[in-house]
C-alpha positions in Angstrom: -12.7 21.4 6.0 -10.9 19.3 8.7 -12.9 16.3 9.7 -12.8 14.0 12.7 -11.5 10.6 11.8 -10.5 7.5 13.8 -7.2 5.7 13.9 -7.5 2.1 15.0 -4.7 0.3 16.8 -4.6 -2.1 13.8 -2.9 0.6 11.8 0.2 0.2 13.8 0.2 -3.6 13.3 0.0 -3.3 9.5 3.2 -4.9 8.2 3.4 -2.7 5.1 2.9 0.6 7.0 5.0 -0.7 9.9 8.0 -0.8 7.5 7.2 2.5 5.7 8.8 5.8 6.4 6.9 8.1 8.7 6.1 10.6 6.0 4.2 7.9 4.1 2.3 6.8 7.1 1.4 10.4 8.1 0.3 11.1 4.6 -2.0 8.1 4.6 -3.5 9.2 7.8 -3.7 12.8 6.7 -5.6 11.7 3.6 -8.4 10.6 5.9 -8.7 14.1 7.2 -9.0 15.5 3.7 -11.3 12.8 2.3 -15.1 13.3 2.2 -17.6 11.0 3.9 -17.1 8.4 1.1 -13.3 8.4 1.4 -12.7 10.4 -1.8 -10.7 13.5 -2.4 -9.2 15.5 -5.3 -5.8 14.1 -6.5 -3.9 17.3 -6.3 -0.4 16.5 -4.8 0.7 20.1 -4.4 -2.4 21.0 -2.5 -2.3 17.8 -0.4 1.3 18.6 0.5 0.4 22.2 1.4 -2.5 21.0 3.6 -0.8 18.2 5.3 2.8 19.4 5.5 2.8 23.2 5.2 6.3 23.5 6.8 7.9 20.6 4.9 8.2 21.6 1.2 10.7 18.8 0.6 8.2 16.0 1.1 7.4 14.4 -2.3 3.7 13.7 -2.0 3.3 12.4 -5.6 5.8 9.7 -4.9 4.1 8.8 -1.6 0.7 8.7 -3.4 2.2 6.4 -6.0 3.5 4.1 -3.3 0.2 4.1 -1.5 -1.5 3.2 -4.7 1.1 0.4 -5.4 0.5 -1.0 -1.9 -3.3 -0.9 -2.5 -4.1 1.7 0.2 -5.6 4.1 -2.3 -6.8 4.1 -5.9 -6.2 7.1 -8.3 -8.7 7.7 -11.0 -10.1 10.3 -13.4 -13.6 11.4 -14.0 -14.7 14.4 -16.2 -11.0 15.3 -16.8 -10.3 15.7 -13.1 -8.2 13.4 -10.9 -9.4 11.8 -7.7 -8.2 9.5 -4.9 -10.4 6.8 -3.3 -9.1 5.4 0.0 -9.5 1.7 -0.2 -11.8 0.0 2.4 -12.8 3.4 3.7 -16.2 2.3 5.1 -14.5 -0.6 7.0 -12.3 1.8 8.9 -14.2 5.1 9.1 -17.6 6.1 10.3 -18.2 9.7 9.3 -20.6 11.8 11.3 -24.2 11.5 10.1 -24.3 15.3 9.5 -21.2 15.3 7.3 -22.0 16.6 3.8 -22.5 14.0 1.1 -19.7 13.5 -1.4 -19.7 15.7 -4.5 -16.8 13.7 -6.0 -17.9 11.1 -8.6 -17.4 7.4 -7.9 -14.6 5.6 -9.7 -16.1 4.2 -13.0 -13.6 1.4 -13.3 -14.5 -1.1 -10.7 -12.0 -1.1 -7.8 -12.0 -4.9 -8.0 -10.6 -4.9 -11.5 -7.9 -2.4 -10.7 -7.0 -4.2 -7.5 -7.0 -7.4 -9.5 -4.6 -5.9 -11.9 -2.4 -4.6 -9.1 -2.5 -8.0 -7.3 -1.5 -9.7 -10.5 1.6 -7.5 -10.7 2.3 -8.1 -7.0 1.8 -11.8 -7.5 4.3 -11.8 -10.3 6.8 -10.0 -8.1 6.2 -12.4 -5.2 6.6 -15.4 -7.5 9.8 -13.9 -8.9 11.1 -13.3 -5.3 10.1 -16.9 -4.3 11.9 -18.4 -7.3 15.0 -16.3 -6.4 14.7 -17.5 -2.8 14.2 -21.1 -3.8 17.2 -20.9 -6.1 19.4 -19.4 -3.4 18.1 -22.0 -0.9 18.8 -24.8 -3.4 22.3 -23.4 -4.0 22.8 -23.1 -0.2 21.7 -26.7 0.3 23.9 -27.8 -2.6 26.9 -26.0 -1.0 26.1 -27.5 2.4 26.0 -31.0 0.9 29.2 -30.4 -1.1 31.0 -29.2 2.0 29.9 -32.1 4.2 32.7 -34.6 4.4 31.8 -38.1 3.4 31.9 -40.7 6.1 33.1 -44.0 4.5 30.8 -46.2 6.7 27.8 -44.2 5.6 28.4 -45.4 2.0 27.9 -49.0 2.9 24.4 -50.0 1.7 24.4 -53.4 3.4 
């Protein structure tokens, strides 16, 4: 069942993964070893935890999978009443062996673009909210700085 996969140096330069906890990063990498040649696997959190972390029952894989989905590293979908995971941009980062068995897991019916678009919309709203909070705090900081700057009488002369 174990497959050979590549880890590129860019993984370590990814800002999102760089700030993530090590269990999340290892889970993401571990998913590659569980995924078929198309980057798909069954979405069975208990089984995934048992396969990736057999000696760490405290790891909450479902929470990690939810985070990976939120951060657009994976998509989670259903087909024929079964749940699956698709690793996003799989073919850009992995080159499965040509003799590896073809996937038996169905493709995601809902286009990944529309789901990612929906996720990006939520993220964009969060970013815009954070930016407005930042701008507000910056404006307040600037206002405080101006208010605390003593007036120099000569600078008030316009002529």
